[in-house]
ROSE-4610 file (N, C-alpha, C; in Angstrom, 1 decimal, always signed):
// ROSE-4610
residu = [M/M/M/S/S/S/V/V/V/A/A/A/E/E/E/A/A/A/L/L/L/E/E/E/A/A/A/G/G/G/G/G/G/I/I/I/S/S/S/P/P/P/F/F/F/P/P/P/P/P/P/S/S/S/S/S/S/K/K/K/R/R/R/Q/Q/Q/M/M/M/I/I/I/Q/Q/Q/E/E/E/T/T/T/L/L/L/Q/Q/Q/R/R/R/L/L/L/I/I/I/V/V/V/T/T/T/G/G/G/R/R/R/I/I/I/K/K/K/P/P/P/G/G/G/T/T/T/P/P/P/L/L/L/V/V/V/E/E/E/T/T/T/Q/Q/Q/L/L/L/A/A/A/A/A/A/E/E/E/F/F/F/G/G/G/S/S/S/S/S/S/Q/Q/Q/A/A/A/P/P/P/V/V/V/R/R/R/E/E/E/A/A/A/L/L/L/M/M/M/K/K/K/L/L/L/Q/Q/Q/E/E/E/A/A/A/G/G/G/L/L/L/V/V/V/V/V/V/R/R/R/N/N/N/G/G/G/Y/Y/Y/R/R/R/G/G/G/T/T/T/V/V/V/V/V/V/A/A/A/T/T/T/T/T/T/S/S/S/M/M/M/D/D/D/E/E/E/A/A/A/R/R/R/E/E/E/M/M/M/V/V/V/A/A/A/V/V/V/R/R/R/R/R/R/R/R/R/L/L/L/E/E/E/T/T/T/T/T/T/G/G/G/I/I/I/R/R/R/R/R/R/A/A/A/V/V/V/T/T/T/R/R/R/F/F/F/D/D/D/R/R/R/G/G/G/M/M/M/R/R/R/D/D/D/R/R/R/L/L/L/A/A/A/G/G/G/L/L/L/I/I/I/A/A/A/D/D/D/M/M/M/E/E/E/T/T/T/A/A/A/A/A/A/G/G/G/S/S/S/G/G/G/D/D/D/L/L/L/F/F/F/A/A/A/L/L/L/T/T/T/E/E/E/L/L/L/D/D/D/R/R/R/A/A/A/F/F/F/H/H/H/L/L/L/A/A/A/I/I/I/F/F/F/E/E/E/R/R/R/A/A/A/A/A/A/L/L/L/P/P/P/S/S/S/L/L/L/E/E/E/P/P/P/I/I/I/L/L/L/T/T/T/R/R/R/C/C/C/F/F/F/L/L/L/H/H/H/V/V/V/H/H/H/R/R/R/A/A/A/A/A/A/L/L/L/S/S/S/N/N/N/P/P/P/A/A/A/R/R/R/A/A/A/R/R/R/P/P/P/M/M/M/L/L/L/Q/Q/Q/S/S/S/A/A/A/R/R/R/R/R/R/H/H/H/W/W/W/T/T/T/I/I/I/V/V/V/E/E/E/A/A/A/L/L/L/D/D/D/S/S/S/G/G/G/C/C/C/P/P/P/D/D/D/R/R/R/A/A/A/A/A/A/T/T/T/A/A/A/L/L/L/A/A/A/E/E/E/H/H/H/I/I/I/N/N/N/N/N/N/V/V/V/I/I/I/E/E/E/G/G/G/M/M/M/P/P/P/P/P/P/V/V/V/D/D/D/G/G/G/D/D/D/E/E/E/P/P/P]
num = [1/1/1/2/2/2/3/3/3/4/4/4/5/5/5/6/6/6/7/7/7/8/8/8/9/9/9/10/10/10/11/11/11/12/12/12/13/13/13/14/14/14/15/15/15/16/16/16/17/17/17/18/18/18/19/19/19/20/20/20/21/21/21/22/22/22/23/23/23/24/24/24/25/25/25/26/26/26/27/27/27/28/28/28/29/29/29/30/30/30/31/31/31/32/32/32/33/33/33/34/34/34/35/35/35/36/36/36/37/37/37/38/38/38/39/39/39/40/40/40/41/41/41/42/42/42/43/43/43/44/44/44/45/45/45/46/46/46/47/47/47/48/48/48/49/49/49/50/50/50/51/51/51/52/52/52/53/53/53/54/54/54/55/55/55/56/56/56/57/57/57/58/58/58/59/59/59/60/60/60/61/61/61/62/62/62/63/63/63/64/64/64/65/65/65/66/66/66/67/67/67/68/68/68/69/69/69/70/70/70/71/71/71/72/72/72/73/73/73/74/74/74/75/75/75/76/76/76/77/77/77/78/78/78/79/79/79/80/80/80/81/81/81/82/82/82/83/83/83/84/84/84/85/85/85/86/86/86/87/87/87/88/88/88/89/89/89/90/90/90/91/91/91/92/92/92/93/93/93/94/94/94/95/95/95/96/96/96/97/97/97/98/98/98/99/99/99/100/100/100/101/101/101/102/102/102/103/103/103/104/104/104/105/105/105/106/106/106/107/107/107/108/108/108/109/109/109/110/110/110/111/111/111/112/112/112/113/113/113/114/114/114/115/115/115/116/116/116/117/117/117/118/118/118/119/119/119/120/120/120/121/121/121/122/122/122/123/123/123/124/124/124/125/125/125/126/126/126/127/127/127/128/128/128/129/129/129/130/130/130/131/131/131/132/132/132/133/133/133/134/134/134/135/135/135/136/136/136/137/137/137/138/138/138/139/139/139/140/140/140/141/141/141/142/142/142/143/143/143/144/144/144/145/145/145/146/146/146/147/147/147/148/148/148/149/149/149/150/150/150/151/151/151/152/152/152/153/153/153/154/154/154/155/155/155/156/156/156/157/157/157/158/158/158/159/159/159/160/160/160/161/161/161/162/162/162/163/163/163/164/164/164/165/165/165/166/166/166/167/167/167/168/168/168/169/169/169/170/170/170/171/171/171/172/172/172/173/173/173/174/174/174/175/175/175/176/176/176/177/177/177/178/178/178/179/179/179/180/180/180/181/181/181/182/182/182/183/183/183/184/184/184/185/185/185/186/186/186/187/187/187/188/188/188/189/189/189/190/190/190/191/191/191/192/192/192/193/193/193/194/194/194/195/195/195/196/196/196/197/197/197/198/198/198/199/199/199/200/200/200/201/201/201/202/202/202/203/203/203/204/204/204/205/205/205/206/206/206/207/207/207/208/208/208/209/209/209/210/210/210/211/211/211/212/212/212/213/213/213/214/214/214/215/215/215/216/216/216/217/217/217/218/218/218/219/219/219/220/220/220/221/221/221/222/222/222/223/223/223/224/224/224/225/225/225/226/226/226/227/227/227/228/228/228/229/229/229]
x = [+33.4/+32.2/+31.1/+29.9/+28.5/+27.8/+26.6/+26.3/+25.7/+25.1/+25.0/+25.7/+27.0/+28.2/+28.8/+28.4/+28.8/+28.1/+26.8/+25.9/+26.3/+26.5/+26.9/+28.1/+28.7/+30.1/+30.0/+29.4/+28.9/+29.7/+29.3/+29.8/+28.8/+29.1/+27.8/+28.0/+27.4/+27.3/+26.8/+27.6/+27.3/+26.3/+25.2/+24.3/+22.9/+22.5/+20.9/+20.2/+19.8/+18.9/+17.6/+16.8/+15.8/+14.3/+14.8/+13.6/+14.2/+13.5/+14.2/+15.0/+14.3/+15.1/+16.8/+16.5/+17.6/+18.8/+18.0/+19.0/+19.7/+18.8/+19.3/+20.4/+20.2/+21.2/+22.2/+22.3/+23.8/+24.2/+23.7/+24.2/+24.9/+24.4/+24.9/+26.3/+26.1/+27.1/+28.5/+27.8/+28.9/+30.1/+29.1/+29.5/+30.5/+30.1/+30.9/+32.2/+31.8/+32.9/+34.3/+33.5/+34.8/+35.3/+34.9/+35.4/+34.7/+33.8/+33.4/+32.6/+31.6/+31.4/+32.1/+32.4/+33.9/+33.2/+33.9/+33.3/+32.8/+31.8/+31.2/+30.4/+30.1/+29.2/+27.9/+26.9/+25.8/+24.8/+24.0/+22.9/+21.6/+21.0/+19.8/+18.4/+17.8/+16.7/+15.8/+15.5/+14.9/+15.6/+16.8/+17.9/+18.1/+18.4/+18.4/+17.1/+16.0/+14.7/+14.6/+15.1/+15.0/+15.8/+17.0/+18.3/+18.1/+17.3/+16.8/+15.6/+14.8/+13.4/+12.4/+12.8/+12.0/+11.0/+10.2/+9.6/+11.0/+10.5/+11.3/+11.4/+10.3/+10.3/+11.3/+11.6/+12.8/+14.4/+14.4/+15.5/+16.0/+14.8/+15.0/+15.1/+14.6/+15.2/+16.3/+17.0/+18.0/+19.1/+18.9/+19.9/+19.9/+18.7/+18.5/+19.5/+19.4/+20.4/+21.8/+22.2/+23.6/+24.0/+23.6/+23.4/+23.9/+23.1/+23.5/+24.4/+24.9/+26.5/+27.6/+26.8/+28.0/+28.8/+28.2/+28.5/+27.8/+26.8/+26.5/+26.4/+26.3/+25.7/+24.2/+23.5/+22.0/+21.8/+21.9/+21.8/+20.4/+19.3/+17.8/+17.9/+17.1/+16.9/+17.8/+19.2/+20.7/+21.0/+20.4/+20.6/+21.6/+21.8/+22.8/+23.8/+25.1/+26.3/+26.9/+27.8/+28.6/+29.9/+29.9/+30.8/+32.2/+33.1/+34.4/+35.0/+35.6/+36.0/+37.7/+38.5/+39.7/+40.4/+41.8/+42.6/+42.5/+42.6/+42.8/+41.4/+40.4/+39.1/+39.4/+39.9/+39.8/+40.6/+42.1/+43.0/+42.1/+41.7/+40.8/+39.8/+39.2/+38.1/+38.5/+39.8/+40.4/+40.8/+41.4/+41.5/+40.0/+39.0/+37.4/+37.4/+37.6/+37.2/+38.1/+39.4/+40.3/+39.5/+39.5/+38.7/+37.5/+36.7/+35.3/+35.7/+36.2/+36.3/+37.3/+38.1/+39.0/+38.3/+37.5/+36.4/+35.6/+34.9/+33.6/+34.5/+35.5/+35.7/+36.5/+36.8/+36.7/+35.9/+34.8/+33.6/+32.6/+33.1/+32.7/+33.2/+34.6/+35.2/+34.2/+33.9/+33.0/+31.7/+31.1/+30.1/+30.0/+31.8/+31.9/+31.4/+31.1/+30.6/+31.0/+30.6/+31.0/+29.9/+28.9/+28.2/+28.6/+29.1/+29.8/+31.0/+31.6/+33.0/+32.9/+31.4/+31.5/+30.7/+30.0/+29.8/+31.1/+31.8/+33.0/+33.9/+33.8/+34.9/+34.2/+32.6/+31.8/+32.2/+32.2/+32.8/+34.1/+34.5/+36.3/+36.2/+35.3/+35.5/+35.2/+33.8/+33.5/+34.2/+35.0/+36.0/+37.2/+37.3/+38.6/+37.9/+36.7/+35.9/+35.7/+35.7/+35.6/+37.3/+37.9/+39.3/+39.7/+39.2/+39.5/+38.9/+37.6/+37.0/+37.6/+38.4/+39.0/+37.9/+37.1/+35.9/+36.1/+36.8/+37.7/+36.4/+35.1/+34.1/+33.2/+33.1/+32.5/+33.3/+34.8/+35.6/+35.9/+35.4/+35.2/+34.1/+32.9/+31.6/+31.6/+32.1/+32.3/+33.3/+34.3/+34.8/+34.5/+33.6/+32.7/+31.6/+31.0/+30.2/+31.1/+32.2/+33.1/+33.1/+33.6/+33.9/+32.8/+31.5/+30.6/+29.7/+30.2/+29.0/+30.1/+31.5/+31.9/+31.4/+31.3/+31.0/+29.3/+28.8/+27.2/+27.2/+28.5/+28.5/+29.0/+29.2/+29.8/+28.5/+27.3/+26.0/+26.3/+26.7/+26.6/+26.0/+24.7/+24.1/+24.1/+24.0/+24.0/+25.4/+26.5/+27.7/+27.7/+27.0/+26.8/+27.0/+26.0/+26.0/+27.1/+28.0/+29.3/+30.3/+30.3/+31.4/+30.9/+29.7/+29.4/+29.8/+30.0/+30.3/+31.8/+32.2/+33.9/+34.3/+33.6/+33.9/+33.9/+32.6/+32.4/+33.1/+34.1/+34.6/+36.1/+36.5/+38.1/+38.4/+37.2/+37.2/+37.1/+36.7/+36.4/+37.9/+38.5/+39.7/+40.9/+40.7/+41.7/+41.6/+40.4/+39.9/+40.4/+40.8/+41.0/+42.6/+43.1/+44.8/+44.7/+44.2/+44.5/+45.9/+46.8/+48.3/+48.7/+48.0/+48.9/+48.4/+47.0/+46.6/+47.2/+47.2/+47.7/+46.8/+47.3/+47.1/+45.5/+44.5/+43.1/+43.1/+43.8/+43.4/+44.5/+45.4/+46.1/+45.2/+44.9/+43.7/+42.8/+42.3/+41.0/+41.5/+42.5/+43.1/+43.7/+43.7/+44.8/+43.5/+42.2/+41.0/+41.2/+41.9/+41.9/+42.7/+43.7/+44.5/+43.7/+42.2/+41.3/+40.8/+40.0/+39.3/+40.2/+41.6/+42.2/+42.3/+42.4/+42.5/+41.0/+40.1/+38.7/+38.9/+39.5/+39.4/+40.0/+41.1/+41.7/+41.3/+40.4/+39.1/+39.8/+41.0/+41.5/+41.4/+41.2/+40.4/+41.5/+42.7/+43.8/+44.5/+44.5/+45.3/+44.2/+43.0/+41.8/+41.6/+41.9/+42.3/+43.4/+44.6/+45.9/+45.8/+45.3/+45.1/+44.3/+43.3/+42.2/+42.9/+43.6/+44.3/+45.1/+46.0/+47.4/+46.5/+45.4/+45.1/+44.3/+43.5/+43.5/+44.3/+45.7/+46.6/+47.3/+47.0/+47.6/+46.6/+45.4/+44.6/+45.3/+45.9/+46.8/+47.8/+48.8/+49.8/+49.3/+48.1/+47.5/+47.1/+46.9/+46.2/+47.1/+46.8/+47.4/+48.2/+49.1/+49.6/+48.8/+48.9/+48.6/+49.8/+49.6/+50.9/+51.6/+52.9/+54.0/+54.3/+53.5/+53.7/+55.1/+55.6/+56.9/+56.2/+56.7/+56.4/+56.3]
y = [+50.6/+51.1/+50.7/+51.1/+50.5/+51.5/+50.9/+52.1/+53.2/+52.9/+54.1/+55.1/+55.0/+55.4/+56.4/+55.3/+56.0/+57.0/+57.2/+57.9/+59.1/+59.1/+60.3/+60.8/+59.8/+60.6/+61.4/+60.9/+61.6/+62.3/+63.4/+64.3/+64.9/+65.8/+66.5/+66.3/+65.6/+65.4/+67.0/+67.9/+68.7/+68.9/+67.8/+67.7/+67.3/+68.2/+67.9/+66.8/+65.7/+64.8/+65.1/+64.5/+64.6/+64.3/+62.9/+61.8/+61.2/+60.5/+59.7/+58.7/+57.9/+57.0/+57.2/+58.4/+59.0/+59.4/+60.0/+60.4/+59.4/+58.2/+56.8/+56.4/+56.3/+55.8/+56.5/+58.0/+58.8/+58.8/+58.7/+58.6/+57.2/+56.0/+54.9/+54.7/+55.3/+55.0/+56.0/+57.1/+58.0/+57.3/+56.7/+55.9/+54.9/+54.1/+53.0/+53.4/+54.3/+55.1/+55.4/+56.3/+56.3/+55.7/+54.3/+53.3/+53.4/+54.3/+54.4/+53.2/+52.6/+51.3/+50.3/+49.2/+48.5/+47.2/+46.4/+45.6/+44.3/+43.6/+42.5/+43.3/+44.4/+44.9/+44.8/+43.8/+43.9/+44.7/+45.0/+46.2/+45.6/+45.8/+45.0/+46.3/+45.8/+46.8/+47.3/+46.5/+47.0/+47.9/+47.9/+48.5/+49.9/+49.8/+51.1/+51.9/+51.1/+52.0/+52.9/+52.1/+52.5/+54.1/+53.8/+54.8/+55.9/+55.7/+57.0/+57.4/+56.9/+57.2/+57.1/+55.8/+55.9/+54.5/+54.1/+52.7/+52.0/+50.3/+49.8/+50.0/+50.4/+50.5/+51.4/+52.5/+53.2/+52.7/+52.4/+51.4/+50.3/+49.7/+48.6/+49.0/+50.2/+50.8/+51.4/+51.7/+52.4/+51.1/+49.9/+48.9/+48.2/+48.2/+48.0/+48.7/+50.0/+50.7/+50.7/+50.5/+50.0/+49.2/+48.1/+46.9/+46.8/+47.6/+47.6/+48.8/+49.5/+50.1/+49.4/+48.3/+47.0/+47.2/+48.1/+48.4/+47.7/+46.6/+45.9/+44.9/+43.3/+42.1/+41.7/+41.6/+41.1/+39.6/+38.7/+37.4/+37.1/+37.9/+37.1/+37.0/+36.0/+36.0/+36.0/+35.8/+35.9/+37.6/+38.1/+39.6/+40.3/+41.6/+42.4/+42.5/+42.7/+43.4/+43.9/+44.7/+46.0/+44.9/+45.0/+44.6/+45.1/+43.9/+44.2/+44.9/+45.7/+46.6/+46.0/+45.5/+44.8/+45.9/+46.0/+47.1/+46.7/+45.4/+44.8/+45.2/+45.1/+45.7/+47.3/+47.9/+49.5/+49.7/+49.3/+49.5/+49.1/+48.1/+48.0/+48.6/+49.4/+50.4/+51.7/+52.0/+53.3/+53.0/+51.8/+51.4/+51.7/+51.2/+51.5/+52.7/+53.5/+55.0/+55.9/+55.3/+56.1/+56.0/+54.9/+54.2/+55.3/+54.8/+55.9/+57.0/+57.9/+59.5/+60.3/+59.3/+59.8/+60.3/+58.9/+59.0/+59.9/+59.9/+60.8/+62.5/+62.5/+64.3/+64.5/+63.6/+64.2/+64.4/+63.7/+64.1/+65.7/+65.6/+66.9/+67.8/+67.9/+69.2/+69.9/+69.2/+69.8/+70.6/+69.9/+70.6/+71.7/+71.8/+72.8/+74.1/+75.1/+76.2/+76.8/+78.2/+79.2/+78.6/+78.2/+77.8/+76.8/+75.7/+74.4/+74.9/+75.8/+76.3/+77.0/+77.9/+78.1/+77.0/+76.3/+75.3/+74.4/+74.2/+73.2/+74.1/+75.6/+76.4/+76.3/+76.6/+76.6/+75.2/+74.2/+72.8/+73.0/+73.3/+73.5/+74.5/+75.6/+76.5/+75.7/+75.2/+74.3/+73.5/+72.6/+71.8/+72.2/+73.6/+74.4/+74.5/+75.2/+75.3/+73.9/+72.9/+71.5/+70.9/+71.7/+71.2/+72.1/+73.4/+74.6/+74.0/+73.2/+73.1/+71.4/+70.8/+69.7/+68.4/+68.7/+67.5/+67.1/+65.8/+65.0/+64.1/+64.0/+63.3/+63.9/+65.4/+66.5/+66.5/+66.5/+66.9/+65.8/+64.2/+63.3/+63.7/+63.7/+64.0/+65.0/+66.2/+67.1/+66.8/+66.2/+65.6/+64.8/+63.8/+62.9/+63.7/+64.8/+65.5/+66.6/+66.7/+67.3/+66.6/+65.6/+64.6/+64.2/+64.1/+63.3/+64.3/+66.0/+66.8/+66.9/+66.8/+66.4/+65.2/+64.2/+62.9/+63.4/+64.0/+64.3/+65.0/+65.8/+66.3/+65.4/+64.1/+63.4/+62.6/+62.5/+62.3/+60.4/+59.8/+58.5/+58.2/+58.4/+58.2/+56.8/+55.5/+54.4/+53.7/+54.7/+54.2/+54.9/+56.1/+56.8/+56.1/+55.0/+54.2/+53.6/+52.9/+52.3/+53.0/+54.6/+55.4/+55.8/+56.1/+56.4/+55.4/+53.8/+52.8/+52.6/+53.0/+53.1/+54.3/+55.3/+56.7/+56.0/+55.5/+55.0/+54.2/+53.2/+52.4/+52.6/+53.4/+53.9/+54.9/+55.8/+56.8/+56.1/+55.2/+53.9/+53.7/+52.6/+52.2/+53.7/+54.5/+55.7/+56.1/+56.3/+56.8/+55.8/+54.6/+53.7/+53.7/+54.3/+55.1/+56.3/+57.5/+58.8/+59.1/+58.5/+58.9/+59.0/+58.4/+58.4/+59.9/+60.4/+61.0/+62.4/+63.1/+64.5/+65.2/+66.6/+67.6/+68.2/+68.6/+68.3/+69.8/+70.7/+71.8/+71.9/+71.0/+70.8/+69.6/+68.9/+68.0/+68.8/+69.6/+70.4/+71.2/+71.8/+73.0/+72.0/+70.9/+69.9/+69.9/+70.2/+70.2/+71.3/+72.3/+73.6/+73.0/+72.0/+71.7/+70.5/+70.5/+69.9/+70.8/+71.8/+73.0/+74.1/+73.6/+74.6/+73.4/+72.3/+71.5/+71.7/+72.2/+71.8/+73.0/+74.4/+75.5/+75.4/+74.7/+74.7/+74.3/+73.5/+73.1/+71.6/+71.4/+70.3/+68.7/+67.8/+66.5/+65.9/+65.8/+64.9/+65.7/+67.0/+67.6/+67.4/+67.4/+67.2/+65.9/+64.8/+63.2/+63.0/+63.9/+63.2/+64.1/+65.2/+65.9/+65.3/+64.8/+63.8/+62.6/+61.9/+60.7/+60.7/+61.8/+62.0/+62.3/+63.0/+63.4/+62.2/+60.9/+60.1/+59.0/+58.8/+58.2/+58.5/+59.7/+60.4/+59.6/+59.2/+58.4/+57.2/+56.6/+55.5/+55.2/+57.0/+56.9/+56.9/+57.6/+57.7/+56.9/+55.6/+54.6/+53.5/+53.1/+52.0/+51.1/+50.3/+49.4/+48.0/+47.0/+45.7/+44.9/+43.4/+43.0/+43.0/+43.0/+43.1/+44.6/+45.2/+46.7/+47.3/+48.2/+49.1/+49.4/+49.4/+50.4/+51.7]
z = [-34.6/-34.2/-34.7/-33.8/-34.0/-35.0/-36.0/-36.8/-35.8/-34.7/-33.8/-33.7/-33.1/-33.0/-34.2/-35.4/-36.8/-37.1/-36.6/-36.9/-36.0/-35.0/-34.0/-34.5/-35.1/-35.6/-36.8/-37.6/-38.5/-39.9/-40.0/-41.1/-42.2/-43.1/-43.6/-45.3/-45.9/-47.3/-47.8/-49.0/-49.5/-50.2/-50.9/-51.2/-50.7/-49.7/-48.9/-49.8/-49.2/-49.7/-49.6/-50.5/-51.2/-50.4/-49.9/-49.1/-48.1/-47.4/-46.1/-46.5/-48.0/-48.4/-48.9/-49.4/-49.9/-48.6/-47.5/-46.4/-45.8/-45.5/-44.8/-45.9/-47.1/-48.2/-48.1/-48.2/-48.2/-47.1/-46.0/-44.7/-44.8/-44.7/-44.6/-45.7/-46.8/-47.7/-47.5/-46.7/-46.1/-44.9/-44.0/-43.1/-43.7/-44.9/-45.1/-46.1/-46.7/-47.8/-46.9/-45.7/-44.8/-43.9/-43.8/-43.1/-41.4/-41.2/-40.0/-39.5/-41.0/-40.5/-41.5/-40.7/-41.2/-42.3/-43.2/-43.8/-42.7/-43.4/-42.4/-41.2/-41.4/-40.2/-40.7/-39.8/-39.8/-39.8/-40.7/-40.8/-40.7/-39.7/-39.3/-39.6/-40.2/-40.7/-39.5/-38.9/-37.6/-36.6/-36.4/-35.8/-36.5/-37.9/-38.6/-38.6/-38.9/-38.5/-37.3/-36.3/-34.8/-35.1/-35.2/-35.3/-35.9/-37.2/-38.3/-37.8/-36.8/-36.7/-37.5/-38.3/-39.6/-39.6/-40.6/-40.9/-41.4/-41.7/-42.7/-43.5/-44.3/-45.8/-46.4/-45.9/-46.5/-46.1/-44.9/-44.8/-45.8/-46.0/-47.1/-48.5/-48.5/-49.8/-50.1/-49.0/-49.0/-49.4/-48.4/-48.7/-49.7/-50.4/-51.9/-52.9/-52.8/-53.4/-53.1/-52.0/-51.6/-52.1/-52.1/-53.0/-54.6/-55.2/-56.3/-56.5/-55.9/-55.8/-55.3/-54.9/-54.2/-52.5/-52.0/-51.3/-49.5/-49.8/-49.3/-49.8/-49.0/-49.5/-48.9/-49.7/-49.0/-49.4/-48.0/-48.0/-47.4/-47.9/-48.1/-46.0/-46.0/-44.2/-43.5/-44.0/-43.2/-43.1/-43.7/-43.4/-44.3/-43.9/-44.9/-44.4/-44.8/-44.3/-45.4/-44.6/-45.7/-46.4/-47.4/-48.5/-48.3/-49.1/-49.2/-50.1/-50.2/-51.7/-51.3/-52.2/-52.2/-52.9/-52.6/-53.2/-54.7/-54.9/-56.4/-57.2/-56.6/-57.3/-57.6/-56.4/-56.5/-57.6/-57.5/-59.0/-60.2/-60.3/-61.9/-61.8/-60.5/-61.1/-61.6/-61.2/-61.6/-63.2/-63.3/-65.0/-65.6/-65.6/-66.0/-65.8/-64.9/-64.8/-65.7/-65.9/-66.7/-68.2/-68.4/-70.0/-70.0/-69.6/-69.5/-69.4/-68.6/-68.5/-69.5/-70.1/-71.3/-72.6/-72.7/-73.8/-73.6/-72.7/-72.4/-72.6/-72.0/-72.0/-73.3/-74.5/-75.7/-76.5/-76.0/-76.9/-75.8/-74.7/-73.6/-74.2/-75.0/-75.2/-76.3/-77.2/-78.3/-77.8/-76.5/-75.9/-74.9/-74.7/-73.3/-73.6/-72.7/-73.1/-71.7/-71.6/-70.6/-69.2/-69.8/-68.0/-68.0/-68.6/-68.0/-67.1/-67.8/-67.4/-65.4/-65.5/-64.6/-63.3/-63.9/-62.8/-62.3/-63.4/-62.7/-61.5/-62.0/-61.1/-59.7/-59.6/-58.8/-57.9/-58.5/-57.5/-57.2/-57.8/-57.5/-56.1/-56.3/-55.0/-53.9/-54.0/-52.8/-52.7/-53.2/-52.7/-52.0/-52.5/-51.5/-50.5/-50.0/-48.9/-47.8/-48.5/-48.1/-47.6/-48.4/-47.8/-46.8/-46.6/-45.5/-44.2/-44.4/-43.4/-43.0/-43.5/-43.2/-43.4/-44.3/-44.6/-45.5/-45.5/-46.4/-47.1/-46.6/-47.2/-48.4/-47.5/-48.5/-50.0/-49.9/-50.8/-51.8/-51.5/-52.1/-53.1/-52.5/-53.0/-54.1/-53.8/-54.9/-55.8/-55.6/-56.7/-57.7/-57.2/-57.9/-58.9/-58.6/-59.0/-60.3/-59.7/-60.8/-62.1/-61.4/-63.0/-63.5/-62.8/-63.2/-64.2/-64.1/-64.7/-65.9/-65.8/-67.8/-68.2/-67.7/-68.2/-69.0/-68.0/-68.5/-70.2/-70.3/-71.5/-72.9/-72.1/-73.5/-73.9/-73.3/-73.6/-73.9/-72.8/-72.7/-71.5/-71.4/-70.0/-69.6/-70.5/-69.8/-69.1/-69.4/-68.8/-67.5/-67.3/-65.9/-64.6/-64.5/-63.4/-63.4/-64.2/-63.7/-63.4/-64.0/-63.6/-62.1/-61.5/-60.2/-59.4/-59.6/-58.8/-58.6/-59.9/-59.4/-58.9/-58.7/-57.7/-56.3/-56.0/-54.9/-54.0/-54.8/-54.2/-54.5/-55.6/-55.4/-54.1/-53.9/-53.1/-51.6/-51.6/-50.2/-49.8/-51.0/-50.8/-50.5/-51.2/-50.9/-49.5/-49.1/-47.9/-46.5/-46.9/-45.7/-45.3/-46.2/-45.7/-45.9/-44.7/-44.8/-44.7/-43.9/-43.8/-45.2/-46.2/-47.7/-48.8/-47.8/-48.7/-48.5/-50.1/-50.1/-49.5/-49.4/-48.8/-49.6/-48.7/-49.4/-50.2/-49.7/-50.9/-52.1/-52.0/-53.2/-54.1/-53.7/-54.3/-54.9/-54.0/-55.2/-56.1/-56.0/-56.9/-58.2/-58.2/-59.4/-60.4/-60.2/-60.7/-62.0/-61.5/-62.5/-63.9/-63.8/-65.0/-66.0/-65.5/-66.5/-66.9/-66.3/-67.0/-67.8/-67.7/-68.6/-70.1/-69.8/-70.7/-71.7/-71.1/-71.7/-72.4/-71.6/-72.2/-73.9/-73.8/-75.3/-76.3/-75.9/-76.9/-77.7/-77.1/-77.8/-77.3/-77.7/-77.3/-76.9/-77.4/-76.9/-75.6/-75.3/-74.4/-73.3/-73.1/-72.4/-71.7/-72.8/-72.5/-71.8/-71.9/-71.4/-69.8/-70.1/-68.3/-67.7/-68.1/-67.0/-66.5/-67.7/-67.4/-66.6/-66.1/-65.8/-64.0/-64.3/-63.0/-62.6/-62.9/-62.5/-61.9/-63.0/-62.5/-61.2/-60.8/-59.4/-58.2/-58.6/-57.5/-57.2/-57.9/-57.7/-56.8/-57.0/-56.0/-54.6/-54.4/-53.4/-52.4/-53.2/-52.6/-51.7/-50.8/-49.8/-50.9/-50.7/-51.4/-51.6/-52.5/-52.3/-52.4/-51.6/-51.5/-53.0/-52.9/-53.7/-54.1/-53.6/-54.1/-53.4/-53.6/-52.6/-52.0/-50.6/-49.3/-49.7]
């Protein structure tokens, strides 16, 4: 599928962009993560600028942000191509994510309040809406927002970019094989277990609930060589 065709196929982000650069970045990110633009696909600034109806400057800025996230590879005069996320890399990122999030939620428990609970409940409701409409990309974006909302309460801001990158690549790997994905509504409602654990005020219970939630991600991912079918 060409970039132009992928743009037409589209999908809608649940979080409206605030600038042209952000719109281009989030659109390309969506198309890459969902597999509509395949690894190795060239991304030519002049062509993208024409397709997005913009100058090259916001396109270049968007591609630089995508490079920081590991979704594209920029080779100077040789151009930019969509990067590959291997399943081995994705599984390692799951492990990194589990370590960061379980540490984060232990700290977040002591800062959990009614306002935070309402925010998480609202995100779950939005996930259920996305699931009801069959919008898998929106569901993954809301899932990421849910987990980052908890991690924000851990007050470890320097680690948030690492966690965000893990989400992107793990979601990309999981979405590469929709046949093994769980029912979307079930995936949305599984987040209540984490909220209930936070309600308990027990760091160990919260960390265990979150670790089990993340471990389930691996079960839904495609196998790598040597895995059981």
